[in-house]
DSSP file (Angstrom, degrees, kcal/mol; ACC not computed):
  #  RESIDUE AA STRUCTURE BP1 BP2  ACC     N-H-->O    O-->H-N    N-H-->O    O-->H-N    TCO  KAPPA ALPHA  PHI   PSI    X-CA   Y-CA   Z-CA
    1    1 A P              0   0    0      0, 0.0     6,-0.0     0, 0.0    10,-0.0   0.000 360.0 360.0 360.0 156.7  -25.7    7.2   24.0
    2    2 A P        +     0   0    0      0, 0.0     2,-0.3     0, 0.0     0, 0.0   0.309 360.0  72.7 -81.1  11.8  -25.8    9.9   26.7
    3    3 A F        -     0   0    0      1,-0.1     3,-0.0     2,-0.0     0, 0.0  -0.874  63.9-151.4-125.7 159.1  -27.4    7.5   29.2
    4    4 A E  S >  S+     0   0    0     -2,-0.3     3,-1.1     2,-0.1     2,-0.2   0.864  74.1  72.1 -96.7 -45.3  -26.1    4.6   31.2
    5    5 A T  T 3  S+     0   0    0      1,-0.2    -2,-0.0     2,-0.1     0, 0.0  -0.534 105.7  16.5 -78.6 139.2  -29.1    2.3   31.8
    6    6 A G  T 3> S+     0   0    0     -2,-0.2     4,-2.2     3,-0.0    -1,-0.2   0.631  80.0 134.9  79.3  14.8  -30.3    0.4   28.8
    7    7 A R  H <>  +     0   0    0     -3,-1.1     4,-2.6     1,-0.2     5,-0.2   0.882  69.7  52.2 -64.8 -38.9  -27.1    0.9   26.8
    8    8 A I  H  > S+     0   0    0      2,-0.2     4,-2.7     1,-0.2    -1,-0.2   0.917 110.4  48.1 -64.9 -42.6  -26.9   -2.7   25.6
    9    9 A V  H  > S+     0   0    0      2,-0.2     4,-2.6     1,-0.2    -1,-0.2   0.903 111.4  51.6 -63.7 -40.5  -30.5   -2.6   24.4
   10   10 A W  H  X S+     0   0    0     -4,-2.2     4,-2.3     2,-0.2    -2,-0.2   0.943 112.9  43.7 -61.3 -49.5  -29.8    0.7   22.6
   11   11 A Y  H  X S+     0   0    0     -4,-2.6     4,-2.4     1,-0.2    -2,-0.2   0.916 114.2  50.2 -63.2 -43.2  -26.7   -0.7   20.9
   12   12 A L  H  X S+     0   0    0     -4,-2.7     4,-2.4    -5,-0.2    -1,-0.2   0.900 110.4  50.5 -62.5 -41.0  -28.4   -4.0   20.0
   13   13 A S  H  X S+     0   0    0     -4,-2.6     4,-2.3     1,-0.2    -2,-0.2   0.932 113.6  43.6 -63.2 -46.5  -31.4   -2.1   18.5
   14   14 A F  H  X S+     0   0    0     -4,-2.3     4,-2.4     2,-0.2    -1,-0.2   0.827 111.6  54.4 -71.6 -29.6  -29.3    0.1   16.3
   15   15 A Y  H  X S+     0   0    0     -4,-2.4     4,-2.5    -5,-0.2    -2,-0.2   0.933 110.6  46.2 -65.4 -45.1  -27.1   -2.8   15.3
   16   16 A C  H  X S+     0   0    0     -4,-2.4     4,-2.3     2,-0.2    -2,-0.2   0.902 112.9  49.9 -64.1 -40.7  -30.2   -4.7   14.1
   17   17 A L  H  X S+     0   0    0     -4,-2.3     4,-2.5     2,-0.2     5,-0.2   0.922 111.2  49.3 -62.7 -44.2  -31.5   -1.6   12.3
   18   18 A Y  H  X S+     0   0    0     -4,-2.4     4,-2.6     1,-0.2    -2,-0.2   0.926 111.6  48.4 -60.7 -46.0  -28.1   -1.1   10.6
   19   19 A Q  H  X S+     0   0    0     -4,-2.5     4,-2.2     2,-0.2    -1,-0.2   0.889 111.6  49.9 -63.5 -39.5  -28.0   -4.8    9.5
   20   20 A A  H  X S+     0   0    0     -4,-2.3     4,-2.1     2,-0.2    -2,-0.2   0.928 113.0  45.6 -65.2 -44.6  -31.6   -4.6    8.2
   21   21 A L  H  X S+     0   0    0     -4,-2.5     4,-1.1     1,-0.2    -2,-0.2   0.877 112.0  51.9 -67.2 -37.0  -30.9   -1.4    6.2
   22   22 A T  H  X S+     0   0    0     -4,-2.6     4,-3.0    -5,-0.2     3,-0.3   0.902 109.3  50.3 -64.0 -40.4  -27.6   -2.8    4.8
   23   23 A T  H  X S+     0   0    0     -4,-2.2     4,-2.1     1,-0.2    -2,-0.2   0.887 104.8  57.4 -64.0 -39.7  -29.5   -6.0    3.7
   24   24 A L  H  < S+     0   0    0     -4,-2.1    -1,-0.2     1,-0.2    -2,-0.2   0.797 115.7  37.6 -62.6 -26.9  -32.1   -3.9    1.9
   25   25 A F  H  X S+     0   0    0     -4,-1.1     4,-1.8    -3,-0.3    -2,-0.2   0.896 117.0  47.4 -87.0 -47.0  -29.3   -2.3   -0.1
   26   26 A H  H  X S+     0   0    0     -4,-3.0     4,-2.8     1,-0.2     5,-0.2   0.822 102.5  59.9 -73.3 -32.7  -27.0   -5.2   -0.7
   27   27 A V  H  X S+     0   0    0     -4,-2.1     4,-1.7    -5,-0.2    -1,-0.2   0.967 113.3  36.4 -63.7 -51.7  -29.4   -7.9   -1.8
   28   28 A P  H  > S+     0   0    0      0, 0.0     4,-0.9     0, 0.0    -1,-0.2   0.903 117.6  54.1 -65.5 -36.8  -30.7   -5.9   -4.9
   29   29 A Y  H  < S+     0   0    0     -4,-1.8     3,-0.3     1,-0.2     4,-0.3   0.894 111.4  44.5 -62.4 -40.5  -27.1   -4.5   -5.5
   30   30 A S  H  < S+     0   0    0     -4,-2.8     3,-0.4     1,-0.2    -1,-0.2   0.821 116.2  45.3 -75.2 -31.2  -25.6   -8.0   -5.5
   31   31 A T  H >< S+     0   0    0     -4,-1.7     3,-1.2    -5,-0.2     4,-0.4   0.477  86.8  92.5 -91.7  -1.6  -28.3   -9.6   -7.7
   32   32 A L  G >< S+     0   0    0     -4,-0.9     3,-1.6    -3,-0.3     4,-0.4   0.846  74.9  64.6 -61.6 -35.1  -28.4   -6.7  -10.2
   33   33 A T  G >> S+     0   0    0     -3,-0.4     3,-0.9    -4,-0.3     4,-0.8   0.754  88.1  70.0 -64.0 -22.0  -25.9   -8.3  -12.6
   34   34 A M  G <4 S+     0   0    0     -3,-1.2    -1,-0.3     1,-0.2    -2,-0.2   0.823 102.0  45.2 -62.5 -29.7  -28.3  -11.1  -13.3
   35   35 A F  G <4 S+     0   0    0     -3,-1.6    -1,-0.2    -4,-0.4    -2,-0.2   0.503  97.4  74.7 -92.7  -5.1  -30.5   -8.7  -15.2
   36   36 A L  T <4 S-     0   0    0     -3,-0.9     2,-0.3    -4,-0.4    -1,-0.2   0.874 109.3  -6.3 -76.1 -37.3  -27.6   -7.1  -17.2
   37   37 A S     <  -     0   0    0     -4,-0.8    -1,-0.2    -3,-0.1     6,-0.0  -0.991  46.8-137.2-155.7 156.4  -27.0   -9.9  -19.6
   38   38 A S  S    S+     0   0    0     -2,-0.3     2,-0.5    -3,-0.1    -1,-0.1   0.567  82.7  94.2 -91.0 -10.5  -28.0  -13.4  -20.4
   39   39 A D     >  -     0   0    0      1,-0.1     4,-1.9    -3,-0.0     5,-0.2  -0.716  68.7-148.4 -86.2 126.5  -24.3  -14.3  -21.1
   40   40 A Q  H  > S+     0   0    0     -2,-0.5     4,-2.5     1,-0.2     5,-0.2   0.871  96.2  54.3 -62.1 -39.1  -22.5  -15.8  -18.1
   41   41 A K  H  > S+     0   0    0      1,-0.2     4,-2.3     2,-0.2    -1,-0.2   0.889 108.2  49.2 -65.1 -38.8  -19.1  -14.4  -19.1
   42   42 A E  H  > S+     0   0    0      2,-0.2     4,-2.5     1,-0.2    -1,-0.2   0.895 111.5  49.3 -66.9 -39.1  -20.5  -10.9  -19.3
   43   43 A R  H  X S+     0   0    0     -4,-1.9     4,-2.4     2,-0.2    -2,-0.2   0.907 111.6  49.1 -65.3 -41.2  -22.2  -11.2  -15.9
   44   44 A D  H  X S+     0   0    0     -4,-2.5     4,-2.4     2,-0.2    -2,-0.2   0.901 111.8  49.0 -64.1 -40.7  -18.9  -12.5  -14.4
   45   45 A S  H  X S+     0   0    0     -4,-2.3     4,-2.5     2,-0.2    -2,-0.2   0.916 111.6  48.6 -65.0 -43.2  -17.0   -9.6  -15.9
   46   46 A A  H  X S+     0   0    0     -4,-2.5     4,-2.6     2,-0.2    -2,-0.2   0.892 112.3  49.2 -64.3 -39.7  -19.5   -7.1  -14.6
   47   47 A T  H  X S+     0   0    0     -4,-2.4     4,-2.6     2,-0.2     5,-0.2   0.913 111.0  49.3 -66.2 -42.3  -19.4   -8.7  -11.1
   48   48 A A  H  X S+     0   0    0     -4,-2.4     4,-2.2     2,-0.2    -2,-0.2   0.916 113.0  47.2 -63.0 -43.0  -15.6   -8.6  -11.1
   49   49 A Y  H  X S+     0   0    0     -4,-2.5     4,-2.5     2,-0.2     5,-0.2   0.928 112.8  49.5 -63.5 -45.2  -15.6   -5.0  -12.2
   50   50 A R  H  X S+     0   0    0     -4,-2.6     4,-2.0     1,-0.2    -2,-0.2   0.922 113.2  45.6 -60.4 -45.6  -18.2   -4.0   -9.6
   51   51 A M  H  X S+     0   0    0     -4,-2.6     4,-2.3     2,-0.2    -1,-0.2   0.859 111.5  52.5 -69.3 -35.2  -16.3   -5.8   -6.8
   52   52 A T  H  X S+     0   0    0     -4,-2.2     4,-2.5    -5,-0.2    -2,-0.2   0.934 111.8  45.6 -64.4 -45.4  -12.9   -4.3   -7.9
   53   53 A M  H  X S+     0   0    0     -4,-2.5     4,-2.5     1,-0.2    -2,-0.2   0.857 111.1  54.3 -66.0 -34.2  -14.4   -0.8   -7.8
   54   54 A E  H  X S+     0   0    0     -4,-2.0     4,-2.1    -5,-0.2    -2,-0.2   0.921 110.5  45.1 -64.9 -44.1  -16.0   -1.5   -4.4
   55   55 A V  H  X S+     0   0    0     -4,-2.3     4,-2.5     2,-0.2    -2,-0.2   0.921 114.0  49.1 -66.0 -44.3  -12.7   -2.6   -2.9
   56   56 A L  H  X S+     0   0    0     -4,-2.5     4,-2.7     1,-0.2     5,-0.2   0.914 111.1  50.2 -62.0 -42.4  -10.9    0.4   -4.4
   57   57 A G  H  X S+     0   0    0     -4,-2.5     4,-2.5     1,-0.2    -1,-0.2   0.891 110.6  49.8 -62.1 -39.9  -13.6    2.7   -3.1
   58   58 A T  H  X S+     0   0    0     -4,-2.1     4,-2.4     2,-0.2    -2,-0.2   0.920 112.6  46.8 -64.8 -44.1  -13.3    1.2    0.4
   59   59 A L  H  X S+     0   0    0     -4,-2.5     4,-2.3     2,-0.2    -2,-0.2   0.915 114.1  46.8 -65.1 -43.5   -9.5    1.6    0.4
   60   60 A I  H  X S+     0   0    0     -4,-2.7     4,-2.7     2,-0.2     5,-0.2   0.919 112.9  50.2 -65.0 -42.7   -9.6    5.2   -0.8
   61   61 A G  H  X S+     0   0    0     -4,-2.5     4,-2.3    -5,-0.2    -2,-0.2   0.900 111.3  48.1 -61.9 -41.4  -12.3    6.0    1.7
   62   62 A A  H  X S+     0   0    0     -4,-2.4     4,-2.1     2,-0.2    -1,-0.2   0.903 112.8  48.7 -66.1 -40.6  -10.4    4.5    4.6
   63   63 A A  H  X S+     0   0    0     -4,-2.3     4,-2.0     2,-0.2    -2,-0.2   0.918 113.3  46.5 -66.0 -43.4   -7.2    6.4    3.5
   64   64 A L  H  X S+     0   0    0     -4,-2.7     4,-2.4     2,-0.2    -2,-0.2   0.904 111.1  51.8 -65.9 -40.3   -9.0    9.7    3.2
   65   65 A Q  H  X S+     0   0    0     -4,-2.3     4,-2.4    -5,-0.2    -1,-0.2   0.904 109.1  51.3 -62.8 -40.2  -10.7    9.2    6.5
   66   66 A G  H  X S+     0   0    0     -4,-2.1     4,-2.4     1,-0.2    -1,-0.2   0.889 110.4  48.7 -63.2 -39.7   -7.4    8.5    8.1
   67   67 A Q  H  X S+     0   0    0     -4,-2.0     4,-2.2     2,-0.2    -2,-0.2   0.888 111.1  50.0 -67.6 -39.0   -5.9   11.7    6.7
   68   68 A I  H  X S+     0   0    0     -4,-2.4     4,-1.2     2,-0.2    -2,-0.2   0.930 113.8  44.8 -65.4 -44.9   -8.8   13.8    7.8
   69   69 A V  H  X S+     0   0    0     -4,-2.4     4,-1.0     1,-0.2     3,-0.3   0.910 112.7  51.7 -65.6 -41.6   -8.6   12.4   11.4
   70   70 A A  H  < S+     0   0    0     -4,-2.4     3,-0.4     1,-0.2    -1,-0.2   0.878 107.5  52.5 -63.7 -37.2   -4.8   12.8   11.4
   71   71 A S  H  < S+     0   0    0     -4,-2.2     3,-0.4     1,-0.2    -1,-0.2   0.787 106.6  53.7 -70.6 -25.1   -5.1   16.4   10.3
   72   72 A A  H  < S+     0   0    0     -4,-1.2     2,-0.7    -3,-0.3    -1,-0.2   0.722  98.2  67.3 -78.9 -21.3   -7.5   17.1   13.1
   73   73 A H  S  < S+     0   0    0     -4,-1.0     2,-0.2    -3,-0.4    -1,-0.2  -0.386  73.5 123.1 -98.5  55.6   -5.1   15.8   15.7
   74   74 A T  S >> S-     0   0    0     -2,-0.7     4,-2.6    -3,-0.4     3,-0.9  -0.671  78.1-104.9-105.7 167.6   -2.4   18.4   15.4
   75   75 A T  T 34 S+     0   0    0      1,-0.3     5,-0.1    -2,-0.2    -1,-0.1   0.745 119.0  62.1 -66.5 -20.9   -1.1   20.5   18.2
   76   76 A D  T 34 S+     0   0    0      1,-0.1    -1,-0.3     3,-0.0     3,-0.1   0.834 115.9  29.5 -70.5 -31.2   -3.1   23.5   16.9
   77   77 A H  T <4 S+     0   0    0     -3,-0.9     2,-0.4     1,-0.1    -2,-0.2   0.781 118.1  52.7 -98.8 -31.9   -6.4   21.6   17.4
   78   78 A C     <  -     0   0    0     -4,-2.6     2,-0.4     2,-0.0    -1,-0.1  -0.883  57.5-166.1-115.1 137.0   -5.7   19.4   20.4
   79   79 A T        -     0   0    0     -2,-0.4     2,-0.6    -3,-0.1    -3,-0.0  -0.955  18.9-135.1-116.7 142.3   -4.4   20.2   23.8
   80   80 A L        -     0   0    0     -2,-0.4     2,-0.6    -5,-0.1     7,-0.1  -0.852  21.3-179.1-100.6 119.6   -3.2   17.5   26.1
   81   81 A S        +     0   0    0     -2,-0.6     2,-0.5     5,-0.0     5,-0.1  -0.950   8.8 167.1-119.3 109.9   -4.3   17.8   29.7
   82   82 A N        -     0   0    0     -2,-0.6     3,-0.2     3,-0.1    -2,-0.0  -0.955  16.7-173.8-129.2 111.6   -2.9   15.0   31.9
   83   83 A E  S    S+     0   0    0     -2,-0.5    -1,-0.1     1,-0.2     3,-0.1   0.730  84.1  47.1 -78.3 -22.5   -3.2   15.4   35.6
   84   84 A T  S    S-     0   0    0      1,-0.2    12,-0.9    11,-0.0     2,-0.3   0.606 124.1 -30.4 -98.8 -11.8   -1.2   12.3   36.5
   85   85 A G  E     -A   95   0A   0     10,-0.2     2,-0.3    -3,-0.2    -1,-0.2  -0.976  61.8 -94.8-179.4-173.6    1.8   12.7   34.3
   86   86 A N  E     -A   94   0A   0      8,-2.3     8,-2.8    -2,-0.3     2,-0.4  -0.831  24.0-128.0-122.6 161.4    3.1   14.0   31.0
   87   87 A L  E     -A   93   0A   0     -2,-0.3     6,-0.2     6,-0.2    -7,-0.0  -0.922  23.3-136.1-108.5 137.0    3.7   12.5   27.6
   88   88 A S    >   -     0   0    0      4,-2.5     3,-2.0    -2,-0.4     6,-0.0  -0.192  39.2 -86.0 -79.7-179.1    7.1   12.8   26.0
   89   89 A E  T 3  S+     0   0    0      1,-0.3    -1,-0.1     2,-0.1    -2,-0.0   0.834 131.6  48.1 -58.8 -34.7    7.5   13.7   22.3
   90   90 A D  T 3  S-     0   0    0      2,-0.1    -1,-0.3     1,-0.0    -2,-0.0   0.169 121.8-106.7 -95.4  20.0    7.2   10.0   21.2
   91   91 A A  S <  S+     0   0    0     -3,-2.0     2,-0.3     1,-0.2    -2,-0.1   0.737  70.3 145.2  66.9  27.7    4.0    9.6   23.4
   92   92 A T        -     0   0    0      1,-0.0    -4,-2.5     2,-0.0     2,-0.3  -0.744  55.4-105.9 -92.4 148.5    5.6    7.5   26.1
   93   93 A Y  E     -A   87   0A   0     -2,-0.3    -6,-0.2    -6,-0.2    -1,-0.0  -0.543  32.0-171.6 -78.4 130.9    4.4    8.1   29.6
   94   94 A I  E     -A   86   0A   0     -8,-2.8    -8,-2.3    -2,-0.3    -1,-0.0  -0.965  20.5-136.6-120.9 111.2    6.6   10.0   32.0
   95   95 A P  E     -A   85   0A   0      0, 0.0   -10,-0.2     0, 0.0     2,-0.2  -0.332  23.8-108.6 -68.2 148.9    5.4   10.0   35.6
   96   96 A R        -     0   0    0    -12,-0.9     2,-0.5     1,-0.1   -12,-0.0  -0.483  29.3-118.0 -73.4 144.7    5.5   13.3   37.5
   97   97 A S        -     0   0    0     -2,-0.2     2,-0.3     1,-0.0    -1,-0.1  -0.723  30.5-124.3 -82.6 131.9    8.0   13.5   40.3
   98   98 A E        -     0   0    0     -2,-0.5     2,-0.5     1,-0.0    -1,-0.0  -0.595  17.4-137.1 -81.1 133.4    6.3   14.0   43.6
   99   99 A E              0   0    0     -2,-0.3    -1,-0.0     1,-0.1     0, 0.0  -0.769 360.0 360.0 -92.0 131.7    7.4   17.1   45.5
  100  100 A H              0   0    0     -2,-0.5    -1,-0.1     0, 0.0    -2,-0.0   0.384 360.0 360.0-108.2 360.0    7.9   16.5   49.2
């Protein structure tokens, strides 16, 4: 948030809101397979398929997000301004030599 005082309350409020909204989605989503079939094996198969697709979607989303962020951090988009020192090519810190 753009303010300093009350930051903990702000984060706590939005964390609770996020958890409540996530619960409103996940409870029906998780119990949906109970209504798909009366056969236990079919419900287990549907749950396994759902969870497999959920994990694959999460992995693909994380990989794509990493690629998008990496493409934004190129020398064309980002400039490094460091008043206390420089970074070498492999991003190790090189202190400036003080001129006397």
